[in-house]
Phi, psi and omega in degrees: 000112179271122182292139178261141186297331183275358181302307181292327178296316178293319180299321182290340181271354179290152177075018180250011178074018180244153174275134177260125180250130180241117179248162175160165181291161175298145177071015180272351177109018183296315181296319178299317179297315181295323178294326176294319176295318182295326183294338181263000185232163168278100193227161173237134182250126177235143178253125183296344178282346183282136188296322182291332175291317179300317181299319181300326183271354182298313176231077189287145169226155183299322181295316181294320181289324177299325181294337177299321182277336184062232179267359182289152179262352180229129178241118182252126179245101179273149185053047186293339183293344181274354184272125177292147179057029183298323181297313180294319181297316180290327176298316178299317179295318180296322183279319188260344180222060183296344178287346178263124174274120179257128175244118180247131180230158177190144178285340183264112173281353180290290186290313186295313180297318181294320183287337188253347188301311182279311182300328186258019177304122180077006184237016187216156166240135182251140178227149176238138176238122181244177174308162184311142176263163176303319181295315180297316181291324179293324178291331181284324179242270176193162177299317181298315180296319180293324177290330175295332181268011186302316180301319178298319179294322180293328183267316188251353177074200189219032171297142186310314182293327178293317179295319184280339180227066186299332180289345179249017188304314183297314180299316181296315182292320178295323176293318181298316185272350180292327178192329191298318182294332184259009184306316181290328178298315180290320186287317187250345185266000179057044176270110187265349182231084182304330181295329176291321177297320179296317178296320179296315180298320178296319179296317179295320181297325181278351180248013178304132181090350179247157173295144178248145177246121179296329177295315179295318178297321180296325178290319180295317185275330180091030175225171181284167183298325181297321178293320176301314180298318181293318180296317180294322176299318178296318179293328174293317180292336177270005178060040174263314180228167172215156183260152170231122184268159177284145180268139177207130180218306190245320192272137179293337183277353182288141179274112189277328188256014180291155176207147172240156179231129182241160176262144178292341183215128180296325180298319177297315179301314182289329177294323181297322180262006176055048180225102176246024180297151175295162186301325182296340182253016185244155174247013182238028184298321179299319178292320178299317180296314181296317180296317181297315180294321180295314180296319180294323179291324176298316177300314181303312182294319179295311185293332179258009176054044176276113181270093182228152171273129183245128182209178166234169186232133177206148179244170181295337178263026168074012171286139187209147169232132189298320191205135177233147169232130180244126180204135178059031179080003180248142180241114177261144186234144178224145169244139181258121180227120179293321180276114181299340181271356182294134181274140180228133175232116180287136184304133181297328180297324177290314181299323179289322184283330186227070180285163173102342180264178179259158176228122185222157177250133179252114175228176182303336179281335186244006189299327182295332177292334181273333191245001179234151178298149175292146180294000000 
């Protein structure tokens, strides 16, 4: 059992009269996490797919909903997005039964987030669970052991089942990406042409680390730019990809509307392009390294509740910095280099325009400084 970083954070929020919402992609370990929380509490577990649970929420009343929990202090609703009137029901529980901690989870950020955003204003804490992070895996074994497994992480990613069954990694990832990971996109996103989504994902996978043009993508896929934007938005809500926007503040030469798109998991990215070759046989190692570091940093910031603006920097004359974080008026910059011997020189125009921040290089020798809390 590999401990998840948000376990203690969720546990500490119990008993405060708020609803706890847990989002994340399918197969990321949400049910396992909830069962661990339930094992330490006097709890009741309900599945939103069960018909009697749906009936209870059809015309909810505080008395009827309280009876669901009985004498338990924790009520867990798995697959909560399938429950009708879930927003109204959870609002009633939060207002009329604050002594009961309600935890609602769902793989779909589409339905659940939409149904709960207005009714639960000021009544909820939100958590995200993604595939295992470098920090979680290092705590389970050691930093040294996890770095020894770095090539495997770059190729196969860190979904729990992949980590626990490495000999079946290809089979697991192909099954995950064949349809299961996108189930919510098809079900709730009104995607009528799955083959277009597949073409878009392949195009995005081949452009990791590069700026993407929605116009170019529309030509490759054969749909308009608006459809590309909608599909990418759906993939973000399904926790398949995320965007990174270009930074612009002072210089006229900065590209303001640039964007990059990364995958939350390298294994998913490699499954989409059907390439599980070892690093020695690949020509995309730099892209794999950059995607892995970006996804790991997103996990780090979420799990440690670091409120930072995340961007990259590029100018019209091709000067570029891979990653920026802005917080408290300071801008820190990082470059991702797979080869520890690679030389990096940060553009002087950037240093002159944005003084006061740090500039660092992230390579396999220094990755723990980027992905672990400071001592």
